[in-house]
C-alpha positions in Angstrom: -21.0 -6.5 -11.1 -20.4 -3.4 -8.9 -20.5 0.3 -9.1 -18.3 3.1 -7.7 -21.2 4.7 -5.9 -22.2 1.4 -4.3 -18.7 0.6 -3.0 -18.2 4.2 -1.8 -21.5 4.2 0.0 -20.7 1.0 1.8 -17.2 2.1 2.5 -18.4 5.4 4.0 -20.9 3.5 6.2 -18.3 1.2 7.6 -15.8 4.0 8.1 -18.3 6.2 9.9 -19.5 3.4 12.2 -16.0 3.2 13.7 -14.8 6.6 12.8 -12.0 7.4 15.3 -10.5 4.0 15.2 -10.5 4.0 11.4 -8.8 7.5 11.4 -6.2 6.3 13.8 -5.3 3.2 11.9 -5.2 5.0 8.5 -2.9 7.6 10.1 -0.6 5.1 11.7 -0.2 3.1 8.5 0.3 6.3 6.4 3.1 7.5 8.8 4.8 4.1 9.0 4.6 3.2 5.3 5.7 6.7 4.3 8.2 7.3 7.0 11.3 6.5 4.9 9.9 6.0 1.4 9.8 9.7 0.7 13.2 10.9 1.8 15.8 8.2 1.7 16.4 7.7 -2.0 15.8 11.3 -2.8 18.6 12.5 -0.5 21.1 10.4 -2.3 20.2 11.6 -5.7 20.2 15.2 -4.6 23.7 14.9 -3.1 25.1 13.1 -6.1 23.4 15.3 -8.7 24.5 18.3 -6.8 28.1 17.2 -7.1 27.8 16.5 -10.8 26.2 19.9 -11.6 29.2 21.9 -10.4 32.0 21.8 -13.0 35.3 21.1 -11.5 33.8 20.4 -8.1 36.1 17.4 -7.5 39.2 19.5 -8.1 37.9 22.1 -5.6 37.2 19.4 -3.1 40.7 17.9 -3.5 42.2 21.3 -2.8 40.1 21.5 0.4 40.5 18.2 2.3 38.0 19.2 5.0 35.4 20.0 2.5 36.0 16.7 0.7 35.8 14.8 4.0 32.5 16.5 5.0 31.0 15.9 1.6 32.0 12.3 1.6 30.5 11.8 5.0 27.3 13.4 4.0 27.0 11.2 0.9 27.8 8.1 2.9 25.2 9.0 5.5 22.6 9.7 2.8 23.3 6.2 1.3 23.0 4.6 4.8 19.7 6.4 5.4 18.4 5.4 2.0 19.3 1.7 2.7 17.8 1.9 6.2 14.6 3.3 4.6 14.4 0.4 2.2 14.9 -2.1 5.0 12.3 -0.3 7.1 9.8 -0.4 4.3 10.4 -4.2 3.6 10.4 -5.4 7.2 8.0 -2.9 8.9 6.1 -0.7 6.6 4.7 -3.4 4.3 3.7 -5.5 7.4 1.8 -2.5 8.8 0.1 -2.1 5.4 -1.2 -5.7 5.6 -2.4 -5.0 9.2 -4.2 -1.9 8.1 -6.0 -3.9 5.3 -6.9 -6.5 7.9 -8.5 -3.8 10.1 -10.6 -2.3 7.3 -11.7 -5.8 6.2 -12.9 -6.7 9.7 -14.4 -3.3 10.2 -17.0 -4.2 7.6 -18.4 -6.8 10.0 -17.6 -5.5 13.5 -15.5 -3.0 15.3 -11.9 -4.1 15.6 -9.4 -2.3 17.9 -6.2 -0.4 17.1 -4.1 -3.5 17.8 -5.4 -5.0 14.6 -2.8 -2.9 12.7 -0.1 -5.3 14.2 -1.8 -8.3 12.7 1.1 -9.0 10.4 3.6 -9.2 13.3 1.3 -11.4 15.4 -0.2 -13.9 12.9 2.8 -16.3 13.0 3.7 -15.8 9.3 5.7 -12.6 9.5 8.5 -13.6 7.1 6.0 -14.9 4.5 4.3 -11.5 4.5 7.7 -9.7 4.2 8.7 -11.9 1.3 5.5 -11.6 -0.7 5.1 -7.9 -0.1 8.8 -7.4 -1.1 8.1 -9.4 -4.3 5.1 -7.2 -5.0 7.1 -4.1 -4.8 10.0 -5.5 -6.8 7.7 -6.8 -9.6 5.9 -3.4 -9.8 9.3 -1.6 -9.9 10.7 -3.8 -12.6 7.6 -3.4 -14.8 7.8 0.4 -14.2 11.4 0.4 -15.5 10.1 -0.9 -18.9 7.4 1.8 -19.2 5.2 3.7 -16.9 2.0 2.3 -18.2 2.9 -1.4 -17.7 4.0 -0.5 -14.2 0.6 1.0 -13.5 -1.2 -2.0 -15.0 0.8 -4.4 -12.9 0.2 -2.4 -9.8 -3.5 -2.9 -10.3 -3.0 -6.6 -11.1 -1.2 -7.0 -7.7 -3.7 -4.7 -5.9 -5.3 -7.6 -4.0 -2.1 -9.2 -2.7 -2.0 -7.4 0.6 -5.6 -8.1 1.2 -5.1 -11.8 0.4 -2.2 -11.8 2.9 -4.4 -10.2 5.5 -6.8 -13.1 5.3 -4.3 -15.9 4.7 -0.8 -14.9 5.8 0.5 -18.4 5.2 -0.4 -18.5 1.5 2.3 -19.4 -1.1 3.7 -16.4 -3.0 2.9 -17.8 -6.4 -0.7 -18.5 -5.3 -1.1 -15.0 -3.8 -0.2 -13.4 -7.1 -2.3 -15.8 -9.1 -5.4 -15.0 -6.9 -4.8 -11.3 -7.2 -4.5 -11.6 -11.0 -7.7 -13.7 -11.2 -9.6 -11.3 -9.0 -8.5 -8.2 -11.0 -9.0 -9.8 -14.4 -11.2 -7.4 -16.3 -11.5 -5.1 -13.3 -8.2 -3.1 -13.5 -9.8 -0.2 -15.4 -12.8 -0.2 -13.1 -10.4 -0.1 -10.1 -8.5 2.7 -11.7 -11.7 4.7 -12.2 -12.7 4.0 -8.6 -9.4 5.6 -7.5 -9.9 8.5 -10.0 -13.3 9.2 -8.4 -11.5 10.4 -5.2 -9.5 13.0 -7.0 -11.8 15.8 -5.9 -11.2 14.8 -2.2 -7.5 14.7 -2.8 -7.5 18.2 -4.4 -9.6 19.5 -1.6 -7.2 18.0 0.9 -4.3 19.9 -0.6 -6.1 23.1 0.4 -6.5 22.0 4.1 -2.8 21.4 4.9 -3.5 17.6 4.8 -6.1 17.9 7.7 -8.9 16.6 5.5 -6.9 13.5 4.3 -6.2 12.6 8.0 -9.7 12.9 9.3 -11.7 11.9 6.2 -10.2 11.1 2.8 -7.6 8.5 3.6 -9.8 6.3 5.9 -12.7 6.7 3.5 -10.6 5.5 0.6 -9.2 2.6 2.6 -12.7 1.5 3.6 -13.9 1.7 0.0 -10.9 -0.4 -1.2 -11.8 -3.0 1.4 -15.3 -3.1 -0.1 -13.7 -3.7 -3.5 -11.7 -6.6 -2.2 -14.9 -8.0 -0.6 -16.6 -8.0 -4.0 -13.6 -9.6 -5.7 -13.3 -12.2 -3.0 -17.0 -13.2 -3.3 -16.6 -13.2 -7.0 -13.7 -15.7 -6.6 -16.0 -18.0 -4.5 -18.7 -17.9 -7.1 -16.3 -18.4 -10.0 -14.7 -21.3 -8.1 -11.1 -20.3 -8.2 -10.8 -19.9 -4.5 -12.8 -20.9 -1.4 -13.2 -20.2 2.3 -10.5 -22.8 3.2 -8.0 -20.6 1.3 -9.4 -17.3 2.3 -10.9 -17.8 5.8 -11.1 -14.2 6.9 -14.8 -13.9 6.3 -17.9 -16.1 6.2 -19.0 -17.0 2.7 -22.4 -15.3 2.4 -24.8 -14.6 -0.4 -23.1 -12.0 -2.6 -24.3 -8.6 -1.3 -23.3 -7.0 -4.5 -25.2 -9.3 -6.8 -26.9 -7.2 -9.5 -24.3 -4.4 -9.4 
């Protein structure tokens, strides 16, 4: 149906045709989405584990009220920061991610501006996006608690949910997950291999102090993933499990990937 080389070639072409805007959008989304997701929860675990590692630490703290007070305040602040990070991710980060997907989808057809990253806030269905993206994160997390592998599989099953929202932000949550599941049916391993094909760029980026990911790798990957969604979307039209009334973001055209 499609090949990695074909998707990557089309993704690179779309990315390079609007290079600086794609770089800016990818950078903004990366910063916003990752702003609190990296540090909040870790700071709590570090503080609590640090207390647990020291034998008799509670006794020492009780003998030193000032130290106990400062430690308590630091733990409370860490918990507050972690909670704020979760809220930020739910109500802002996820919405920016949908806007970024919208940008790269539209970038296949024409040259959208930077404001497209705010699509999720402006579309009139902000809370629906928040709810469905929260459920996506929650479901993936719960599956990961069972075992790592089921979590990975489910993350690929839900891969298309943000793209579906970027086309139809009013869609019902159950239907969004159903569509993503249908689109990714039989394609999860191929999508995994597509992600794996970028490992060379990721390794190279580690040697450039993350300069390469900013100016090349990240927008290149996002543009390629938009191409994957385009294929899965057209496949849905041809299979008859969705239509342009449900996914109105693009014109239904002859499948450009037919034969791949």
